[in-house]
N, C-alpha and C positions, 0 to 999 in steps of 0.2 A: 548521606544531604547533605552534611552542612560541605562535602568536596564537590557537590553541583552548584548550590551557592557560591563557591568560592571561584569554580571554573566561569560562572557566568559573569561574574563581579570581572575578571579579571577577562576574558572576554570582550566584556562592558567596556571598560577603561582601555583595550586597544584600541576597537574601534573609533572610539571619540577623539584621542589621542591623535591618531591622525599622524602626520610627518613629524613631528616633534619625537624626541627620544625620550625613549621611560624603559627602568629599570626595578624589575623585583626584589626584592627580597622575604622570606619568611621570618616572621622573630617567635621564639621562641613560646609565645603566649596564642601561638595561629593565627594572628593578627599578619599585615604585608605591609612592608614602607616600600612605597614606591617613590622614586626620583622620576621627576622629569627635566629635561632638558633645555627650553624653547630659543631658539635661533635672534640674530639680530634682528634680520628680514621678517621671521615671525613675528616678535615684539613691534615690528615697523607697520607692516601689514593691521596687527589687533587695533595699535593705537593709531593708526588713519579710518578701522570701517569703523571703531567706534564714536571718533569723531564726526565722521559722516557730513562732514560739509565743503557741497559742492565749490565753494571759493575757496576752499583750500588746496593749496597744493603742491607739491613739492617738498613732502613731509619727510622728512630723514631725523630715526631716531639713533642716537650716536649711543652705547652702551659704556659704561665709566663704572667705577671701581664704587658700588653700592647706590647706584642712579643709572639715570637713561636722561639722558639731554637731547630735546625734540626743536628740531628747526625746521620752518615751513616758509612758505608765503602766502595772503592772501589779499584774492583780488577783492578791488574797492565794490562794492552791491551797487552804490549810485555812481562808480565811475571806474568801468573797466579797464581802461585805459592805464589806472590806477595799481601799482601793485607795493602791497605793506608785508612788512617782515614781521613773523611770528617765530615766539620760541617761549620752552619752560621745561621744568625739570622734572621728573614722575619720579617720584621714591615707592617699593612697593612696599608691604610690611604683612602684620597678620593679626584680629582678632579676632575674639574668642574661635579661633584654628581654623576662621577664613580669611583669607585673601584680601589684600585694600589697597586702593592707590591711592597718592596722595600727589599732587600737582602740587607748586611753588612757581611764586616767578613768573608766570604767565602773563606776554603782554604780546601785546598787536603797535610796532614799530612808538615802543615806551609806554603804552597805555594799558592799566593795566586790566584784563580781560573778565565781564564780568563774573562775579563769587559764582549764580546759580548754573552756569555755562561749565566752569572748572566742575563744580558739586556733579552735574552731569556727567560729564565726563572720567570724574572719576569712577562712579560705581557701573557705568558701563565696559571702562577696561580692566578695572578688577573681575565683574562677572565672564567676562571674556576672555581675558588669562586662567579664569579657575578653571576653564572649560578644558585648558594642558592636562588637569588633573584629576580628570574622569569625572568631577562632576555629582559624586557617590553623597549620598546621605551618612554614609557609614566613612567616608574622605575626611581627616583634619589635618590642615596643613602644619604641618612642625617646623618648617624652618623656610627663607628665600632668600637667596645670596645672584648678587649682579657684581658680574663680571666684564671685563671688557669683548669677551668671547662669547657667553652668554648667561641665560637666567635658570637658575635653577631652582626648583619647588622640590622638598620635599613632604610627601604626605604619607600621615599613617592611615590605614584603610583597615577596619575592625570587621570583624565577620556579622 
């Protein structure tokens, strides 16, 4: 019965992970360690879909050591001929075993973006990136690391 549950969990995680790379290893206590890697393109697509603003275009996420630098343009609602530059920094962390996203320095043409909008983006980005970890109630995020090549998340999956 335990083997069946473990196989079911692994199959579900594999389906959810889709295109990201995942490595599994069995721990001495029977739990699994799952390491997922997410590419720059996947991060960029996740951020774009989380923001979900048709006026924001040309969004580019650049992976740095320890954070993601995001730039783009935003068309003005009242003047479609005017394009403003947009930028922010995205840091990823862990709180109570769950992924957190924290946007800072969010600006459009040097003007701070409203905090309630940034808070919404933070939550949506964290939720969507957590999907790369399988979103199991038995999975606890142990670490997250950002390098210029990829984002790596390590999850502990208990039985």
